N, C-alpha and C positions, 0 to 999 in steps of 0.2 A: 535211573529208577528212583522214584521218591517213595518214602515209607512214612506212614502215619502211626505214631505211637500214642497209646492212650492208657496204658497200664504201667507195669513196673519198668518197661523200657524207656519211660520218661526219666528214669534215674540215669543221669549222664555217665556216671562211672560204669554202670552195667552195659549200656549200649556201646560204650567205647571198647569194652572187653569183647562183646559179642560181634561187633561190626567195626573193626579197627580202621577201615578205610572210608568211614562215613563222615559227612559234613552236616552240621546243623543248619537248617534253612530258616526256621521260624515256627511260630505257633500255628495251629490249624484248627478248622472247625469242619466236622463231618455232619452235614445236615440230614434230617429225617431218620436218624438212628438214636437209640437210647443206650446209655452206659449201664452196665450191670456187672455183678458178680454172679456167675452161673452156679449150677448145682455141683460142679466139680471144684468150686472155690476159686475159679479163675476169672479175671477181667474179660469182659466180652462186650460187643456192641450188637444190638438187635434192631432190625427195621422197626420204626416207630408204629407202623400200622398194625403190628402184631400185638401191641399192648392195648388191651381193652380199656385200661383206665386213663388213656390219653383223651383229653377233651377235644371238642371240635375246633376250639381256638388254637390248640397246640398243633393241629394239623393244617392250619391256615398258612399255605406257602406264599401268600401274597405279602406277608409281613415276617421278615426273618427273625424279629424279636420273639415271635410266638411259635416259631418252628422248633420242634425238638431237635437237639443237636448234641454232639459229643466234642469236647475240647481236648486237644492233645498237642503233640510236638511233631514237626515234620523234619525228616532227615533225607539227605541226598546220598544214595548209594553209588552214584557215578556209573561208570561203564563196567566196572568189575562185578562179576557174579558172586564173589566170595561172601559179601555181606548178606545177600539174600539166602545163599546156601547155608550159612551159619545160622541165620534166624529160622529157617525151615526146620533145622534140627532142634533148636531151643523151643520152638513153638509146637513141636510135635505134629507136623503136617502128615507124616507117614502113619502115625498112630491114630489120626483122626481127632486129635485134640482141637486143632484149628484147621480151617481151610483158608485159602487165599482169595481175596476179592480185590478188584481194581476199580476204585471209586473216585468220584469228584470230591475234592477237598478245597475249602476256602483257605488259602495260605496268606498269612500276615507276615510278609518277609521281614526278617530281622535286619537291623543295621549291619553294615559290612563287617564291623569289628566282631560281630557274633556269628557270622557265617563261616565258621571254622570247625575244627575237630571238636568233639564233645569235651576232650580234656582241656582244650584252650578256652572253651566256653566257661567251664568251671573256674579256670584261673581268672578269667575276666570278671565273673560274678563275685569272686572273693575281693576284687579291688573296687568294683563299682556298685553303687546302690541307686535306687530310684526306679521309676516306671520304665520297663523294657518295651512298652508299647508305643512310646512317644514318636519314634521315627519309622514305624512300620508302613509298608506299602502292601495293599491288598490285591490279590488276584486269584482266579480259579485255576486249579491244577487238575487235569483229568488223568485217569489211570494210575492213581496213587495206591500203592500196595497197603492193604489192611488185612491183618489176621483176625478172623472171627469164627465163631461156631454158629451154624444154623440148626444144629441138633440139640446142643446143650444150652437151653435158653431159660431154664427155671431159675428165678432169682434166689440167691442164697447169700451166705457170708463168706468173706475171704478166708483162705486157708490160714491157719494160725501162724505157720512159719513164714508166711509171705507178708505179714503185717509190717515188719521192719523195712523190707524192700519197697513196699508201696508208700510208706511214710517218706522215704528218701526220694522216691519218684515225685510225690506230691510237692515236696520242698523245692525240687528243681523246677517243676512246672509252674509253681507260683512265682518263682524268681524270674521266669521268662514270660510272664504275662498271662498265664491261664487264670481265668477268673476264680477268685476265692469262693464266690457263691456257687459255682458249679461243683467245686470240690466238696463243699459242705452239704450240698443237696444230694449228690450221688455217691461219693466215695466214703465219706465219714460214716454214714449209716450202715455200711457193710462191715465195719470193724467190730469183732466180738467185744462185748462190754468189758470183760475183764482185761482186755488188751488195749483198750482205748487210750490208756495213758501213754502208750508208745507213740501214737500219732500226735498226741498233744506235746510230748517231750521233743520230738524231732521237728515238728512243723509249727507248733503253737496254735493249732486249730482246736476250737472247743469240740468236745465229744460228749456222747451220752445225753444226760438230762440238760447239761449246760447248752449243748448244741440245739436241743429242742426249744429251750427258752429263747435263745437268740433268734431262731427261725421264726418263732411266734412274734418276737419283737419286730423283726424285719417285715413281716406280713402286715403288722399294725402300721408301720411307717409307710408302706406302699399304699395302704387303704386311706391314710390321711392325705 
């Protein structure tokens, strides 16, 4: 069983505690979904066609660069059911916080030295620096477990007490090759303004007005 993490479970220490028998496989892309924080303050992914503000070019499936997508990390639960059962509890499937979907994910397989337990991935990252995407191999994986809510889909801001965990998750994700542009476009804007310094302190990402200025600058660069 493969699992796609896109929220705080990208924090390697957390996923190691919740799923002690898991192995990191690589970063993943879930196409035709949009990342959000919903009205319950929780990370969620929503089918892109439900978003009225998506342009026609964003829904052009003939060009993957224009397709809406969610970036995250992929873990292998192996044959044991323990990891999934633990996550069901943490993700509140019985309470209706999330339901489970099994979707196609584009997997960018990590190099062998990183296809280990989350704890060992962390140890490796402390020793190594550089681009973790250099030696990746790409393939499509079907039936990947994704926790999502189809009921709670109203955009909102992250719960205040989750900001620190999300910041640590973002730091891990960036270290493993998740694009910084995705983090800045979707995750950073959901951080309450008075807590934005936490994200900046842990990750070093611009927040608030500084982030908006950078985004405008990036757009000018693209236009040139």
